[in-house]
N, C-alpha and C positions, 0 to 999 in steps of 0.2 A: 577517819579513813585515811590510810598512806598507800604509797605503792613501794614495792620492793622488786629489785631485779634478782630473778632467781634463774638460773640455767640460761641466760640469755634472753629471757622475755620478762615483761612486766606482769606483775599480779596485784590485784586489787585486795587489800585485807582491812579488815574492820579495826578501828582503834577508837578511842573515846573522843577524839577531836571532832566528830560528827554526831552530837547527841540524838537521841531519838526524839523526833517532835511530839508524836503522838505518846501520852502518858501509858505505861504499862497496864495499868488498871483498865484504861478504855480498850485497849487490845485484846486483853483477856476475857472482856466480856462482849467484844464484838462477835457477830454471826455472819460477816461479810467476807473479810479478808481469807484469803488462801482458799476460798470456796468459788465453786463456779458453776452456773447453771447447766452448761454443757460441755462435752468432752473437748471440743477444738476452740474453746474460748479464746478470743485474741489476747485476753487480759492475763493469760498464763505467764508466769515469769520466764526470762530469758536468761539462760545460764551460758557463759563463756566456756571454753574448753578448760581453763584453770578452775573455774566455779564448778563445773561437773566433776573433776577430779577430787575437790574438795568434798562435794557433797557424796560422791561415791564411798569416800574414805571414812566418812561420818555413818554409812548405813544405808544411804538411799541406792536402791537397785538401778544398776546401769542400764536396764532396759528401759527405764522411764526416760531415757534421753535418745531420740531417734537418731541423732547426729553428734558423735563426741566431740567434733570439732566446734561445737555452739548451736544451740536450738532452745525452743520452748520446750519446758518439761511436760511430759505427758501426765494428765492428771488420773485419779483412781476414783471408783464409785465410792460415795460417802456411805459407810457402813451403819450410819445411825440416823440416814435421812436422804433427803432428796439431793440431787445434783452430784458435784465431783469436788475431790479434794486434791490440794497439792500433796505429793507422796511424803514430802518431809514434814507435814502437818500432822499433830496428833490431836484428834478430836475430843479424845478423853480428857485432855488437860489444857486444851487450846494454846499449846506451845509448839513452836517451831524446833524440829529436831536438830536443825544445824544453824540456830539462830546466830552463833557468833561468827558463822561463815556463809551467812545467807547471801545470795547473790546482790549485785549493784542495784539490779532492777528493784528488789525489795527492800535494800537499805535506804534508798532515798524516798520510799512511799510515806505520806501521800503526795509527794512530788512526783512528776512524771517527765520524761523527755519525749518529744513528739515533733512530727512535721507539722507545720501550719496548714490551714485548710487548703491553700493552692500548691502546697508541697515545695514552695520557694525557700523556706527557712526552718532551721530546727530551733524549737522553743522549749522553755521549761515552764510548767504550769503545776497546779494544784488540783488535784481530784475532788471535785465537789461532791462526789457520790460517798466518799468516806465519811461514816457516821460522825466522829469525832469533828471533822470540818464542816459538816452541816449544822451540828448543835451550836459550836462557838468557833469562828474562825481564829486563830491565834492572832494577837497583835503583832506577834514578831515573826510572822511567816515570811516577809519580804526580807527580813534579815537573815533568816534561816536559808532561804532559797538563794540568796546572794551567796552564802557561804558555799552551799551545793554548785551553783553556776561556775565558782571559782574553780572547784575541784575539776567539774567536768571539761573546762576549757583548758587544763593544764595538759601539757604535751604527753605523758605518759597514759591520761585516761583518753586523750584523742587517739592514740594508736589503738587502744581497746575498741572505741568505737569503729575505727576504720575497719578493724579486722572482724568486727561483730556489727554491720550495719543495721541489723534488725533488732538490736537493741533500742533503737529509734522506734518509737510507736507510731501508729497512723494516727491521723488527726481525730480528736474525740471533743464533741461539743460540750461534755460534761467536765472538762479540764480548763480552768481559767489560766489563761495564759500570763506569766510574771514577767519572764526575762526572755529576750531573743539570745541565743548561743552562737553568736558570729564565727568563732574559732571551728566549732563543729559543722557550721554551714559551709564554711569556706572549705574544709577538708574534705567534706563528701560531696560538694557541688560538681567537681570535676566527672564524679562517676554517674551523675544524674543524666537521664536522656536528654536530649536536645528536642524532642518532638514535644509540641505543646499539648496537654491534656485538658479538655474542657469538661467540667462536671454536666452529667445528663440531667436535664430537666424537661419539664412537659413541652416546652417550646421545641424540643428536638425530635418531637413524634414524627413530623412529617420527613424529616431527614432519615430517620431510622426506616420506616416505612418504604421511603423511596428506593433506599439501597436494598432492602429486603426484597422487593419486587424484581432485582435483578436475576433472582434464581427461581426456576420452576422447580418447586417442591411442595408436598403438603406438610412438612415439618412445622409445628406449631410455634418454634423457637424464632421464626422469621417473622417477627412482629415487635411493636414496641411494648404493648402491656405486659406479656410474660416476663419481661426483664425489670421495668420500671417498678412493677409492684414490690420487687425484692429489695428496693433500696434501703429498707430498715436492716437488712441483713449484709447486703454488699453495698460498696461504694462504686457507682458506676461513673465513666469517663468515656469520652470519644475523642478521636485524633483523626487526621487526615493523613494517610501514608501511601505514596506512589499513586496519588489520584484515587485511592480506593477509602471508603469510611470503615474505621476500625472501632468497634466498641469493645471496652475492657470493663471487668468487675475486680473489683479489689476486697479481699478479706484477710483473715489473720496471716495466712502464709505468704501472701503476695497478689500479684495481679494475674489475670488470665483473660481470654476472650471467649465470651459465650457464644460469639458468632463468628466465622471466618471474615477476612477483609472483603468488602463488597464494592462493586462499582455502580454506576448510575444506568448503565447499559446491560441488556440481557448477557449473563456470564454462562457459558457451557463449559468452561474449565476455570480453575482458579488462576489468579495471576501469580506467578512465582516471585516477581519483585516484591509485591505487597505482603506475601507471607514471610520473605526473608526479612524485610524490613521490621514487621511485627515481631518476630521471634527474636530478633536482635534487640528491639525495644524491651520487651519483658526479660531478657537475659539481664540487661544493664538494670532494670529496675528492681528484679528480685535478687540479685546478687547472691547466687547460688542456691536459691530455693528451688526445688524441683517442681513447682507449681505452675510454670510456664505451659500453657498449652491452648489450643483452639478447640472449642466444643461444637457440636451440632453440624458437623459436615456432612452433607449429603452423600449418599452412596456413589451417585454419579462422579463425584470428584476423586474417589478412592485411587484409581489406576493413576491418575496423572499426579497425585501427592505422592504415591509409593514410588513412582518413577523419579521424582525429584528428591528423594532419600528421606521423607519423613515417615515416622511410625504412625499407624494407624490402630485405635483400640476400639471395639464396638462398644457404644452407649446404649443404655435401656431404649428400645424402639418406641416410637409413638404407635397408638392405637388407632387406626383409621377404618370408619364403618361406612357402608351405603346408607346415607340419611333416611331412605324411604325403609329400610329394615327397621331402624329404629323408631320411626314413626308409626309403623303398622304393627309390629311385633306378632306377626301371623306365623303360624306353623309351631309344630311341637317344640322346636329349639326355644321358643320364646314364652313357653306355657307358664313359668313361674314368674316372670316378669309380667305377662299379662294377668295373671291371678293376682299379683300385687297391685296393680294399677286398679282393678276391679275392686279389690277389699278396699283400698283407699276411698274409691267413688261410693261405694255402698255405705261406710261408715261415716263419711262426712258428706253426704250428697246434698241434693237441693242447693240452697243458698249458703250453706254453711262455709263452703270454702270457694275461693276465688283465685285465678291464676292471672296476673296483672303486671304492668311494667313496674320497674323499680324506680322510685323517686327519691331526691335528695332528702326529703322529710323522713325517709324510712331507715335512715343509716343508724341512729341509736338503736332503734329495735332490732336490726339485724346485727349490730355488734353484741348486743344483749343475747340473741339467738346463738352467736358465735360462741360466745362464753359457755352457754349451756351444752352446745353440741361438742365443745372441745373437753369439757367435763365427762361427756358421756363417753368420748373416744378413750380418755385416760382411765376409765373404769375398766376398759377392755382388756388390762394387763399387756399394754403394748410394748414391744422391744424397745431397747435403748435408742435404735436408729429412727423408729417411727415416734418416740416421745420426742426427740431432738426436733424432727421436721415439724411437729404439732407446735412446738414452742416458736418455732421461726415463722409459721404460717399465719400467726396473729397479725403480724405487722402487714404482711401481704394483702390479707382480707380488708383491712383497715384503709389500706392505700385505694384498693378497688372501689370500695364503699364510697370514700371521700372524693375520688376523682374519676368516676366511671366514664363521664362525657368526654372529658379532655383526653383520657386513654383510649377513646374508641370502643368503649365496652357496651354491650347489650345486656342489660339486667333484668331479670323477672323475678317476683317473690310468689309465695303461696300463702294466702290467709286463711285461717281456720277461725271461724266465729269472730272475725275481726282483727284477729292477732297474727302477725308473721311467724310462720313456723318453718319456711324453707325460703332459701334463694339461690339464685346460680348467675352466672356472668360468663359471656363468650365475646368472641370477636371474629371478623372475617379475615381469613388467611389469604383467600383468593377468591375469585368470583365463583367456584366450585366447592370450596373448602370452608366450612364454618368450625372454629375451635371453641371446645368448652373449657373455660380456665378454671373456674372455682364453682363448687356446689356445696351448700350445706343444707341439711334436712333433720328436723329433730328426730332422733332414733327411736323415741319413744311411740312414734305415730306410724304403725304398719302401712307399708306400701307408698308412704309420701316421697321417699326418695324416687322409687321407680316412676311415680306419676310425674314429678317435676322434670325428670331426664325426658320422658316421653313427650310430654307437652313442648319442651324446649326444642326437640328434635322435629317435632311436627311443624312448629313454626319456621324452624330453618328450612325445611322442605318448602313449605309455603313461599319462602324468599327466594327459592331457586337453587339453593345449594344441593349438590349431588353427593356430597360426602361429609361426615362428621368426624373430627379429631378430638379424641379425649385426652391428648398428651401421653405422656410416658407413665409408668408405675413407680419410678423412684425406686425400684428394686424392692419394692415391698410386696411380700407374698400374698397378703390379704388383698391388696389394691389390684394385683396381678389377676387373682381368681375373679374378682368383680367385673373386671374389663373383659376378660375372656368369656364370661358367662353370656356377654352381649355378642359374642361371635364376629370379632373383627374381620373385614373384608381383607386387610393387609396390616402386617406390622412393619412399619416404615423405619428402616435402619438408618442410623446416624452414628457418626464416630468423633472420637476425641484424636487429635492430632497432637503429638510431640516431636521433638527433634531427637534423632537417634544419638 
C-alpha cells in the first residue's frame, strides 16, 4: 500500500508491498468474510470518502453509502442464503468486485484496528474468528503486523484516521492484541471525552435502581435487568455527570443513553446541566454519528425538554394493565384467553403440569426450550426486523437464566410430565407495578402461553401489585396485536430526545 497526494488530499491505494496474509485459495473457499448475520452488523467495512468514490466508480451503487464523507457500507440480503452480503461481493464467484481498490478496513484483514477494553489506547490485533487463523496461526503474523503497524503510524495514514475516527473499531474479545499504536492513540486522544466511563457490572444494580427510583413512572426501562440482559448486543457503561447518574449503551454506530441522567432525589423535571453535559459527551465520543440520543424519557418531562430546545420523538409505548383484569380474565373481552387457559388445563390436568419457581438447575432445560421456541418462531416467516430481534434475544435470555437472582428477577416455569415447556421472568418496577420481561412457551401446546401469563399475573396480584407492565411491542405488528388483545389500561408514552 502507498499514499498519493491527489487534489490536495491523501488517498490510500493498494500496491504489492503489502502482501495478502491469507492465501487466495482459503479466501475463495471461506463462507464467513463479506457476509453478515444482521443488516447493521458492526463488522461491516468502513469506507472513507475517497474509498466510496472509487467503489462507486467500480460499479457499487452510491445508495449503499449513507454518508458520502465516510461510513460503514449498507449490506444487501443474501440472494442464495441467509444473512446479508457486502454489495461489492459476488456470491456466485466468491470474488470482490472492487478487490484492487477495496477499503483499508478490508486490506489489512484478518488484522483489525480497535480500541482496547477501557478505550484508553488504539491497538492492532488479529481476528481469531477468521477460519484461516483458527486453523493455523501463521508464524510470521507478528512480522506482518509490524509492517502494517508501521503503515498505520505514518503521517499520511494518521491523517486518514483523524478524519475517519470510526475506522477504529470497538473492543472485541475475539481479537488478539498484537501491538499498541501510540501515534494513533496520541493523535486521537485529545478528541476523547474527559469523563470516566465505567463498565456496567452486576455490582452496579443498586446504583441503577437507586437512580431509577428518582422518577415516578411505570415505564419498565427504569430498572437494571432490562438493560443488563442485552450486554451481548450492547456494551454498557456508566458515568457521573453534574452529580447525576448517566447510563450509556454502545453499538455499531456509537454511544447513546437508554435512560436520561438521573439523580438520587425525586426528580419532577430534568436537570438541564446534566443533559447538556451528557449530550456534549456523546457528541465528542461519536464524532459526527447521528446516534447521540436519550431514550425512554417520560411524558412528564416533555414540556421542560422542549423548552430547553431539545427535539422529542415518540417511542413505542409500554403496555400497562390492571393486574386484577389479567388474573381474573372475566367478561366477554377475555373470552378467548379464558378458553385457551381452560383448554390447557383440560388437556394437561391432574398432576401432569406444575407451575413453580425457576431454579438454577433449570437453566439448561430452559435454554433447550428457547432454541425450540426460536425455531418455531422462525417457521412463521418473520419479517427481517423480527428475525433480527430474534437473533439478538438469545443472549438476553441466557443472561436472565444465568443471573436471575443477581438481576432481581422472579422466574417461573411450567413443567408438563416433568419436562419444562414454558418459562417467564419479571421484576418489580415499583410497589404498585410489576413488569414482565421475558416469556417463552412451546407453541405446539395450545393454551400454554395464556396459562403461564395468567398464573404469573395472579401471583403478582397476590403480592400486592396493582398494575402489570408488559413493556413495548418493539414496533412488531404481531406483538402489538397480542398485547392489545389483553386490553391495556393505558399505553404509557415515552420519548427519544435529540439535539436540534
